[in-house]
C-alpha positions as a Markdown table, in Angstrom:
| # | Residue | x | y | z |
|---|---|---|---|---|
| 1 | Leu | -27.5 | -2.3 | 4.2 |
| 2 | Ala | -26.8 | 1.1 | 2.1 |
| 3 | Gly | -29.4 | 2.8 | 4.0 |
| 4 | Glu | -27.8 | 2.0 | 8.0 |
| 5 | Ile | -24.3 | 2.8 | 6.7 |
| 6 | Ile | -25.8 | 6.7 | 5.5 |
| 7 | Gln | -27.3 | 6.8 | 8.7 |
| 8 | Cys | -24.6 | 6.3 | 10.5 |
| 9 | Leu | -22.3 | 8.3 | 8.8 |
| 10 | Ser | -24.3 | 11.4 | 7.6 |
| 11 | Val | -26.3 | 11.3 | 10.7 |
| 12 | Gly | -24.3 | 10.0 | 13.6 |
| 13 | Phe | -20.9 | 10.7 | 12.9 |
| 14 | Gln | -22.4 | 13.9 | 10.5 |
| 15 | Ile | -19.7 | 13.4 | 8.1 |
| 16 | Pro | -19.6 | 15.8 | 5.2 |
| 17 | Pro | -20.4 | 14.0 | 1.5 |
| 18 | Ala | -17.1 | 15.2 | 0.8 |
| 19 | Lys | -15.1 | 14.0 | 3.5 |
| 20 | Phe | -15.8 | 10.1 | 3.3 |
| 21 | Val | -12.9 | 9.4 | 1.0 |
| 22 | Val | -12.3 | 5.6 | 1.5 |
| 23 | Ala | -14.1 | 2.6 | 2.0 |
| 24 | Val | -12.6 | -1.0 | 2.8 |
| 25 | Arg | -15.0 | -4.3 | 2.2 |
| 26 | Asp | -14.6 | -7.9 | 1.6 |
| 27 | Gly | -16.0 | -9.7 | -1.8 |
| 28 | Ala | -18.8 | -10.4 | -0.4 |
| 29 | Ala | -21.6 | -9.1 | -3.1 |
| 30 | Val | -24.3 | -7.7 | -0.8 |
| 31 | Asn | -21.4 | -5.3 | 0.4 |
| 32 | Gly | -20.4 | -4.5 | -3.1 |
| 33 | Ala | -23.9 | -3.0 | -3.8 |
| 34 | Ala | -24.6 | -1.3 | -0.7 |
| 35 | Leu | -21.3 | 0.5 | -1.3 |
| 36 | Arg | -22.5 | 1.2 | -4.5 |
| 37 | Ser | -25.5 | 2.9 | -3.3 |
| 38 | Val | -23.8 | 4.6 | -1.1 |
| 39 | Lys | -21.6 | 6.1 | -3.4 |
| 40 | Glu | -25.1 | 7.0 | -5.6 |
| 41 | Ile | -26.7 | 8.4 | -3.0 |
| 42 | Met | -24.5 | 10.3 | -0.8 |
| 43 | Phe | -20.7 | 9.5 | -0.8 |
| 44 | Pro | -19.9 | 10.3 | -4.6 |
| 45 | Arg | -16.1 | 10.3 | -4.1 |
| 46 | Val | -15.9 | 7.8 | -1.6 |
| 47 | Phe | -12.8 | 5.3 | -2.8 |
| 48 | Asp | -14.1 | 1.7 | -3.4 |
| 49 | Ile | -11.1 | -0.6 | -2.2 |
| 50 | Leu | -11.8 | -4.5 | -2.6 |
| 51 | Cys | -9.8 | -6.3 | 0.6 |
| 52 | Ala | -6.6 | -7.2 | -0.8 |
| 53 | Ser | -6.2 | -9.8 | 2.1 |
| 54 | His | -9.5 | -11.3 | 1.5 |
| 55 | Ser | -9.0 | -11.9 | -2.3 |
| 56 | Leu | -5.5 | -13.4 | -1.7 |
| 57 | Asp | -7.2 | -15.7 | 1.2 |
| 58 | Asn | -10.5 | -16.3 | -1.0 |
| 59 | Val | -7.8 | -18.0 | -4.0 |
| 60 | Gly | -6.9 | -20.8 | -0.6 |
| 61 | Arg | -10.7 | -21.9 | -1.2 |
| 62 | His | -10.6 | -22.7 | -4.6 |
| 63 | Phe | -8.0 | -25.6 | -4.5 |
| 64 | Asn | -9.4 | -28.9 | -5.5 |
| 65 | Thr | -8.2 | -31.2 | -2.7 |
| 66 | Pro | -11.5 | -32.9 | -1.5 |
| 67 | Leu | -9.7 | -35.8 | 0.5 |
| 68 | Leu | -7.4 | -33.2 | 2.2 |
| 69 | Asp | -10.7 | -31.3 | 3.0 |
| 70 | Asp | -12.5 | -34.0 | 4.7 |
| 71 | Phe | -9.1 | -34.8 | 6.3 |
| 72 | Arg | -8.4 | -31.2 | 7.5 |
| 73 | Gln | -11.9 | -30.9 | 9.3 |
| 74 | Trp | -11.3 | -34.3 | 10.8 |
| 75 | Trp | -8.1 | -33.7 | 12.2 |
| 76 | Ile | -8.8 | -29.8 | 13.5 |
| 77 | Gly | -12.4 | -31.6 | 14.8 |
| 78 | Leu | -10.1 | -33.9 | 16.9 |
| 79 | Phe | -8.3 | -30.7 | 18.6 |
| 80 | Ala | -11.3 | -28.5 | 18.7 |
| 81 | Arg | -13.4 | -30.7 | 21.3 |
| 82 | Ser | -10.3 | -32.2 | 23.3 |
| 83 | Pro | -7.7 | -30.3 | 25.7 |
| 84 | Ala | -6.5 | -33.5 | 26.0 |
| 85 | Ala | -5.5 | -34.1 | 22.8 |
| 86 | Arg | -4.3 | -30.5 | 22.6 |
| 87 | Leu | -2.1 | -31.4 | 25.4 |
| 88 | Ala | -0.9 | -35.1 | 23.9 |
| 89 | Trp | 0.3 | -33.1 | 20.6 |
| 90 | Lys | 2.2 | -30.7 | 22.5 |
| 91 | Glu | 4.1 | -33.6 | 24.4 |
| 92 | Arg | 4.9 | -35.7 | 21.5 |
| 93 | Thr | 6.2 | -32.9 | 18.9 |
| 94 | Gly | 7.2 | -29.9 | 21.2 |
| 95 | Thr | 4.7 | -27.6 | 19.5 |
| 96 | Ala | 1.5 | -26.7 | 20.5 |
| 97 | Ile | -1.3 | -27.7 | 17.8 |
| 98 | Lys | -1.9 | -24.4 | 15.3 |
| 99 | Ser | -4.8 | -22.1 | 16.2 |
| 100 | Tyr | -8.2 | -22.4 | 13.3 |
| 101 | Ser | -10.5 | -19.7 | 12.0 |
| 102 | Cys | -13.1 | -20.7 | 9.7 |
| 103 | Thr | -13.0 | -17.5 | 8.2 |
| 104 | Arg | -9.0 | -17.3 | 7.7 |
| 105 | Trp | -8.2 | -19.5 | 5.1 |
| 106 | Trp | -4.5 | -18.8 | 5.7 |
| 107 | Ser | -5.2 | -20.3 | 9.5 |
| 108 | Cys | -5.8 | -23.5 | 8.1 |
| 109 | Trp | -3.0 | -23.2 | 5.2 |
| 110 | Glu | -1.0 | -22.9 | 8.7 |
| 111 | Val | -2.6 | -26.1 | 10.6 |
| 112 | Leu | -2.0 | -27.9 | 6.9 |
| 113 | Asp | 1.9 | -26.8 | 6.9 |
| 114 | Gln | 2.3 | -27.8 | 11.1 |
| 115 | Leu | 0.2 | -31.2 | 10.0 |
| 116 | Met | 3.0 | -31.5 | 7.2 |
| 117 | Ala | 6.0 | -30.9 | 8.9 |
| 118 | His | 5.3 | -33.4 | 11.9 |
| 119 | Phe | 2.7 | -36.0 | 9.3 |
| 120 | Gly | 5.3 | -39.2 | 10.8 |
| 121 | Glu | 3.9 | -38.4 | 14.3 |
| 122 | Val | 0.1 | -38.7 | 13.5 |
| 123 | Asp | -0.5 | -42.4 | 12.8 |
| 124 | Pro | 1.2 | -43.1 | 16.3 |
| 125 | Phe | -0.2 | -40.2 | 18.1 |
| 126 | Val | -4.0 | -40.7 | 17.0 |
| 127 | His | -3.5 | -44.5 | 17.4 |
| 128 | Gly | -2.4 | -43.8 | 20.9 |
| 129 | Leu | -5.3 | -41.2 | 22.2 |
| 130 | Asp | -8.9 | -42.6 | 23.3 |
| 131 | Val | -11.1 | -39.6 | 22.6 |
| 132 | Ser | -13.2 | -38.7 | 20.0 |
| 133 | Pro | -13.6 | -42.0 | 18.2 |
| 134 | Ala | -15.1 | -40.9 | 15.4 |
| 135 | Tyr | -12.8 | -38.2 | 14.5 |
| 136 | Cys | -9.7 | -41.2 | 15.3 |
| 137 | Arg | -11.6 | -43.7 | 13.2 |
| 138 | Asn | -12.0 | -41.4 | 10.2 |
| 139 | Ile | -8.4 | -40.4 | 9.8 |
| 140 | Leu | -6.8 | -43.5 | 10.6 |
| 141 | Gly | -8.8 | -44.7 | 7.8 |
| 142 | Val | -7.4 | -42.6 | 5.1 |
| 143 | Leu | -3.9 | -43.2 | 6.8 |
| 144 | Glu | -4.3 | -47.1 | 6.8 |
| 145 | Asn | -5.4 | -47.2 | 2.7 |
| 146 | Pro | -2.3 | -47.2 | 0.8 |
| 147 | Glu | -4.1 | -45.6 | -2.3 |
| 148 | Ser | -6.0 | -42.8 | 0.1 |
| 149 | Leu | -2.7 | -42.0 | 1.8 |
| 150 | Val | -0.7 | -41.1 | -1.3 |
| 151 | Glu | -3.7 | -39.1 | -2.7 |
| 152 | Leu | -3.4 | -37.1 | 0.6 |
| 153 | Lys | 0.1 | -36.6 | 0.9 |
| 154 | Met | -0.3 | -35.2 | -2.9 |
| 155 | Gln | -2.9 | -33.5 | -2.0 |
| 156 | Leu | -1.2 | -31.7 | 1.1 |
| 157 | Ala | 2.1 | -31.2 | -0.2 |
| 158 | Val | 0.7 | -29.2 | -3.6 |
| 159 | Thr | -1.6 | -26.7 | -1.0 |
| 160 | Ile | 1.7 | -25.9 | 0.8 |
| 161 | Asp | 3.7 | -25.4 | -2.3 |
| 162 | Ala | 1.0 | -23.4 | -4.0 |
| 163 | Gly | -0.6 | -21.7 | -1.3 |
| 164 | Arg | 3.1 | -20.5 | 0.7 |
| 165 | Ile | 3.2 | -17.1 | -1.3 |
| 166 | Phe | -0.5 | -16.3 | -1.0 |
| 167 | Val | -0.4 | -16.4 | 3.1 |
| 168 | Ser | 3.0 | -14.7 | 3.2 |
| 169 | Lys | 1.5 | -11.9 | 1.3 |
| 170 | Thr | -1.5 | -11.9 | 3.0 |
| 171 | Tyr | 0.3 | -11.2 | 6.4 |
| 172 | Leu | 1.7 | -8.2 | 4.7 |
| 173 | Leu | -1.3 | -7.0 | 3.3 |
| 174 | Glu | -2.7 | -7.3 | 6.8 |
| 175 | Gly | -0.6 | -5.4 | 8.7 |
| 176 | Asp | -0.7 | -1.7 | 9.9 |
| 177 | Gly | 0.7 | 1.7 | 8.7 |
| 178 | Asp | 1.5 | 2.9 | 5.6 |
| 179 | Ile | 1.2 | 0.0 | 3.8 |
| 180 | Ile | -1.2 | 1.4 | 0.8 |
| 181 | Val | 2.2 | 2.4 | -1.1 |
| 182 | Asp | 3.6 | -1.1 | -0.8 |
| 183 | Ala | 0.7 | -3.2 | -1.9 |
| 184 | Tyr | 1.0 | -3.3 | -5.6 |
| 185 | Ser | 4.2 | -4.5 | -5.3 |
| 186 | His | 3.5 | -7.1 | -2.6 |
| 187 | Leu | 0.3 | -8.5 | -5.1 |
| 188 | Gln | 2.3 | -7.8 | -8.4 |
| 189 | Glu | 5.3 | -10.0 | -6.8 |
| 190 | Thr | 2.5 | -12.5 | -5.5 |
| 191 | Ala | 1.5 | -12.9 | -9.6 |
| 192 | Thr | 5.0 | -13.7 | -10.3 |
| 193 | Ala | 5.5 | -15.8 | -8.0 |
| 194 | Ala | 2.4 | -18.1 | -8.9 |
| 195 | Ala | 3.1 | -18.0 | -12.6 |
| 196 | Asp | 5.7 | -19.9 | -11.9 |
| 197 | Ile | 5.3 | -22.0 | -8.7 |
| 198 | Val | 8.5 | -24.9 | -8.4 |
| 199 | Tyr | 6.3 | -27.5 | -5.6 |
| 200 | Pro | 9.4 | -28.5 | -4.1 |
| 201 | Asn | 7.5 | -31.0 | -1.2 |
| 202 | Ala | 5.2 | -31.9 | -4.4 |
| 203 | Lys | 7.9 | -33.1 | -6.6 |
| 204 | Ala | 10.5 | -34.8 | -4.0 |
| 205 | Leu | 7.1 | -36.5 | -2.5 |
| 206 | Ala | 6.1 | -38.2 | -5.9 |
| 207 | Ala | 10.1 | -39.2 | -6.5 |
| 208 | Gln | 9.8 | -41.0 | -2.9 |
| 209 | Leu | 6.1 | -42.3 | -3.6 |
| 210 | Thr | 6.9 | -43.9 | -7.0 |
| 211 | Asn | 9.9 | -46.5 | -8.7 |
| 212 | Ser | 10.6 | -44.5 | -11.7 |
| 213 | Glu | 11.4 | -41.0 | -13.0 |
| 214 | Ala | 8.5 | -42.0 | -15.6 |
| 215 | Glu | 6.0 | -42.6 | -12.3 |
| 216 | Ala | 7.2 | -39.5 | -10.6 |
| 217 | Ala | 6.5 | -37.2 | -13.3 |
| 218 | Gln | 3.2 | -38.6 | -13.6 |
| 219 | Leu | 1.9 | -38.3 | -10.4 |
| 220 | Phe | 3.7 | -34.8 | -10.0 |
| 221 | Gln | 1.8 | -33.9 | -13.4 |
| 222 | Asp | -1.0 | -35.3 | -11.8 |
| 223 | Ala | -0.8 | -33.8 | -8.5 |
| 224 | Lys | -0.2 | -29.9 | -9.9 |
| 225 | Ala | -4.5 | -30.4 | -11.1 |
| 226 | Phe | -5.3 | -29.7 | -7.5 |
| 227 | Ser | -3.6 | -26.1 | -7.7 |
| 228 | Arg | -5.0 | -25.2 | -10.9 |
| 229 | Pro | -8.5 | -23.7 | -9.9 |
| 230 | Ala | -7.1 | -21.8 | -7.2 |
| 231 | Leu | -4.4 | -20.6 | -9.8 |
| 232 | Gln | -6.9 | -19.7 | -12.5 |
| 233 | Tyr | -9.0 | -17.8 | -10.1 |
| 234 | Phe | -6.0 | -15.6 | -8.6 |
| 235 | Arg | -5.1 | -14.7 | -12.2 |
| 236 | Thr | -8.8 | -14.3 | -13.3 |
| 237 | Arg | -9.4 | -11.4 | -10.1 |
| 238 | Phe | -5.9 | -10.2 | -10.8 |
| 239 | Asn | -5.8 | -9.8 | -14.5 |
| 240 | His | -9.4 | -9.4 | -15.4 |
| 241 | Gln | -10.1 | -5.5 | -16.3 |
| 242 | Glu | -13.9 | -5.3 | -15.6 |
| 243 | Ser | -13.0 | -7.3 | -12.0 |
| 244 | Asp | -13.0 | -5.1 | -9.0 |
| 245 | Leu | -9.6 | -5.6 | -7.7 |
| 246 | Phe | -8.2 | -4.9 | -11.3 |
| 247 | Arg | -9.4 | -1.5 | -11.1 |
| 248 | Val | -8.3 | -1.2 | -7.2 |
| 249 | Val | -4.6 | -2.5 | -7.9 |
| 250 | Ala | -4.3 | -0.2 | -10.6 |
| 251 | Ala | -5.0 | 2.7 | -7.9 |
| 252 | Tyr | -2.2 | 0.9 | -5.8 |
| 253 | Lys | 0.4 | 1.3 | -8.7 |
| 254 | Ala | -0.8 | 4.8 | -8.5 |
| 255 | Val | 0.0 | 5.9 | -5.5 |
| 256 | Arg | 3.7 | 4.1 | -5.2 |
| 257 | Val | 4.5 | 7.7 | -6.2 |
| 258 | Phe | 4.0 | 8.7 | -2.5 |
| 259 | Cys | 6.8 | 7.2 | -1.4 |
| 260 | Pro | 9.8 | 9.5 | -1.7 |
| 261 | Arg | 12.7 | 6.7 | -1.9 |
| 262 | Arg | 9.9 | 4.9 | -4.9 |
| 263 | Ala | 9.1 | 8.4 | -6.6 |
| 264 | Arg | 13.1 | 8.5 | -7.7 |
| 265 | Gln | 13.4 | 5.2 | -9.1 |
| 266 | Leu | 9.8 | 5.7 | -10.9 |
| 267 | His | 10.6 | 8.5 | -12.5 |
| 268 | Pro | 7.4 | 10.4 | -12.3 |
| 269 | Thr | 6.1 | 12.7 | -15.0 |
| 270 | Ala | 3.6 | 15.1 | -15.6 |
| 271 | Arg | 1.6 | 13.3 | -17.6 |
| 272 | Ser | 1.8 | 9.7 | -15.3 |
| 273 | Leu | 0.3 | 11.7 | -12.4 |
| 274 | Asp | -2.9 | 11.4 | -14.5 |
| 275 | Asp | -3.1 | 7.7 | -13.3 |
| 276 | Leu | -3.8 | 9.1 | -9.8 |
| 277 | Arg | -7.2 | 10.5 | -10.8 |
| 278 | Arg | -8.3 | 6.3 | -10.1 |
| 279 | Ile | -8.6 | 7.7 | -6.6 |
| 280 | Pro | -12.3 | 9.7 | -6.6 |
| 281 | Ile | -11.0 | 12.4 | -4.1 |
| 282 | Leu | -7.9 | 13.4 | -6.4 |
| 283 | Asp | -10.1 | 13.0 | -9.5 |
| 284 | Asp | -9.6 | 16.7 | -9.6 |
| 285 | Asp | -7.8 | 19.3 | -11.9 |
| 286 | Thr | -6.6 | 21.7 | -9.7 |
| 287 | Thr | -5.3 | 18.5 | -7.5 |
| 288 | Ile | -3.7 | 17.1 | -10.5 |
| 289 | Arg | -2.6 | 20.6 | -12.0 |
| 290 | Gly | -0.9 | 21.0 | -7.7 |
| 291 | Leu | 0.8 | 17.9 | -8.1 |
| 292 | Gln | 2.0 | 18.8 | -11.3 |
| 293 | Asp | 3.6 | 22.1 | -10.1 |
| 294 | Glu | 5.4 | 20.9 | -7.1 |
| 295 | Leu | 6.5 | 17.8 | -9.1 |
| 296 | Pro | 10.3 | 19.0 | -9.4 |
| 297 | Ala | 10.8 | 20.1 | -6.2 |
| 298 | Tyr | 8.9 | 16.8 | -5.0 |
| 299 | Leu | 11.7 | 14.7 | -7.2 |
| 300 | Val | 14.4 | 17.1 | -5.5 |
| 301 | Ala | 13.3 | 16.9 | -2.0 |
| 302 | Ala | 13.2 | 13.3 | -2.7 |
| 303 | Glu | 16.9 | 12.6 | -3.6 |
| 304 | Asp | 19.0 | 11.7 | -0.8 |
| 305 | Val | 15.7 | 9.4 | 0.5 |
| 306 | Val | 17.6 | 5.9 | 1.1 |
| 307 | Thr | 14.8 | 3.6 | 3.0 |
| 308 | Cys | 11.4 | 3.4 | 2.9 |
| 309 | Glu | 11.1 | 3.5 | 6.7 |
| 310 | Asn | 9.0 | 6.8 | 8.5 |
| 311 | Arg | 7.7 | 7.7 | 5.5 |
| 312 | Leu | 4.9 | 9.7 | 7.6 |
| 313 | Ser | 7.5 | 11.7 | 9.4 |
| 314 | Trp | 9.3 | 12.9 | 5.9 |
| 315 | Trp | 6.0 | 13.9 | 4.7 |
| 316 | Gln | 5.1 | 16.0 | 7.8 |
| 317 | Asp | 8.3 | 17.7 | 7.6 |
| 318 | His | 8.2 | 19.1 | 4.0 |
| 319 | Asn | 5.8 | 21.7 | 4.1 |
| 320 | Glu | 7.1 | 23.3 | 1.2 |
| 321 | Leu | 5.1 | 20.8 | -0.6 |
| 322 | Pro | 1.6 | 21.7 | 0.7 |
| 323 | Arg | -0.2 | 20.3 | -2.4 |
| 324 | Trp | 1.8 | 16.7 | -2.2 |
| 325 | Gln | 1.1 | 17.2 | 1.5 |
| 326 | Ala | -2.4 | 17.6 | 1.5 |
| 327 | Ala | -2.7 | 14.6 | -1.0 |
| 328 | Ala | -0.3 | 12.8 | 0.6 |
| 329 | Arg | -2.5 | 12.3 | 4.0 |
| 330 | Ile | -5.8 | 11.3 | 1.9 |
| 331 | Val | -3.1 | 8.2 | 0.3 |
| 332 | Phe | -2.1 | 7.3 | 3.8 |
| 333 | Ser | -5.6 | 7.2 | 5.1 |
| 334 | Met | -6.0 | 4.5 | 3.2 |
| 335 | Ser | -5.7 | 1.1 | 3.5 |
| 336 | Pro | -5.2 | -2.4 | 1.2 |
| 337 | Ser | -7.1 | -4.3 | 4.1 |
| 338 | Ser | -9.8 | -4.6 | 6.1 |
| 339 | Ala | -7.8 | -6.5 | 8.5 |
| 340 | Ala | -7.2 | -4.0 | 11.5 |
| 341 | Ala | -10.8 | -2.6 | 11.5 |
| 342 | Glu | -11.7 | -6.1 | 12.0 |
| 343 | Arg | -9.0 | -6.4 | 15.1 |
| 344 | Val | -10.7 | -3.8 | 16.3 |
| 345 | Phe | -14.3 | -5.4 | 16.5 |
| 346 | Ser | -12.0 | -9.0 | 17.9 |
| 347 | Leu | -10.8 | -6.8 | 20.9 |
| 348 | Leu | -14.1 | -5.3 | 21.1 |
| 349 | Gln | -15.3 | -9.1 | 21.7 |
| 350 | Ala | -12.8 | -10.0 | 23.8 |
| 351 | Ala | -12.7 | -6.8 | 26.3 |
| 352 | Val | -16.9 | -6.5 | 26.2 |
| 353 | Ser | -18.9 | -9.6 | 27.1 |
| 354 | Ser | -22.7 | -9.8 | 26.6 |
| 355 | Arg | -23.0 | -8.8 | 30.4 |
| 356 | Gln | -21.8 | -5.5 | 29.6 |
| 357 | Glu | -24.0 | -4.5 | 26.6 |
| 358 | Ser | -25.5 | -1.3 | 29.1 |
| 359 | Met | -21.7 | -0.1 | 29.3 |
| 360 | Leu | -21.4 | 3.7 | 28.3 |
| 361 | Glu | -19.4 | 5.3 | 25.0 |
| 362 | Asp | -16.7 | 6.6 | 26.7 |
| 363 | Gln | -16.1 | 3.5 | 28.7 |
| 364 | Ile | -16.5 | 0.9 | 25.4 |
| 365 | Glu | -13.9 | 3.1 | 23.9 |
| 366 | Ala | -11.1 | 3.1 | 26.8 |
| 367 | Thr | -11.6 | -0.5 | 27.1 |
| 368 | Val | -10.5 | -0.9 | 23.6 |
| 369 | Lys | -8.0 | 1.1 | 23.6 |
| 370 | Leu | -6.1 | -0.4 | 26.9 |
| 371 | Gln | -6.6 | -3.4 | 25.0 |
| 372 | Phe | -5.0 | -2.6 | 21.8 |
| 373 | Asn | -1.9 | -0.6 | 23.8 |
| 374 | Arg | -1.6 | -4.0 | 25.8 |
| 375 | Gly | -1.3 | -6.0 | 22.7 |
| 376 | Arg | 1.4 | -3.5 | 21.6 |
| 377 | Lys | 3.3 | -3.5 | 24.3 |
| 378 | Ala | 3.7 | -7.3 | 24.3 |
| 379 | Leu | 4.9 | -7.3 | 21.1 |
| 380 | Ser | 7.7 | -4.3 | 21.2 |
């Protein structure tokens, strides 16, 4: 894999070693090993970014909810193979069934969130179906067993309560634009919330399913254990100083200074700018000294900034800060997530079929751009 990357970048695109400054990847070991080889062999100054949204998404895979996992697969399978079931659900509830991607846990959480919102409809809905008898039988087997039903409800409630913060921050980190300077705040807010999850749904459900406060408290405490492995996984990834995510988060913390409004709040000093050395392309004495020399002028220029909007335009307009402006171009070229690149591949897959494999490169590029612009127009 490393050889293919080097061949593509250095030969195909003729990128000089000093110009390849950042690479974003998921947590797969093979990708990490490949990028380390790329750095050692050809591109020593590349900043290896572990995708933050992938890291948060992986938290969801560590919930210990075996019954809910089975039920979810039966529920998704029921609709995946039956347009009639999808139509019947929409007619009954007034909402379309949520889509599902096996590679995105947040899409699984969305399915479960919808399931919980309409849980009272599930039993009569499944009883009224005449499709997918195996899935219906499995689903009803859980719903009609009192002990299994309680366990399912508690696993579902805990997953929704504990997973919400990770899903909401994944959405934000998978966005486009200059979000690199917001990434640390999003992850820090996630860590704070994860350390003190309230579990409103699980607590209310425990009270509803039991006959005394003591029984409710015991059921609630037992149910919280379903989320414990996921939360421990997140804490390990976020706080362990040897983890790839910890190293990247430290860099996210340093680049907050490139937000003019936030710079006034951070009160950066010449010494604190050394933290920018965590980004290899900025780990240079001349670069850091230049930023230190221009720091007073930058802070003066940033005094009147009251919003985080239009940060790129702000930097384009401040040519009196050439060293900061040059560093900002590097920083804002980075993304905390690989989602933007993955969206391009999804567009390509949707726009170009296997029958069009002989299309010329410029035709493929034009087709993808048209699809992208059409999507943005639809959202505006």
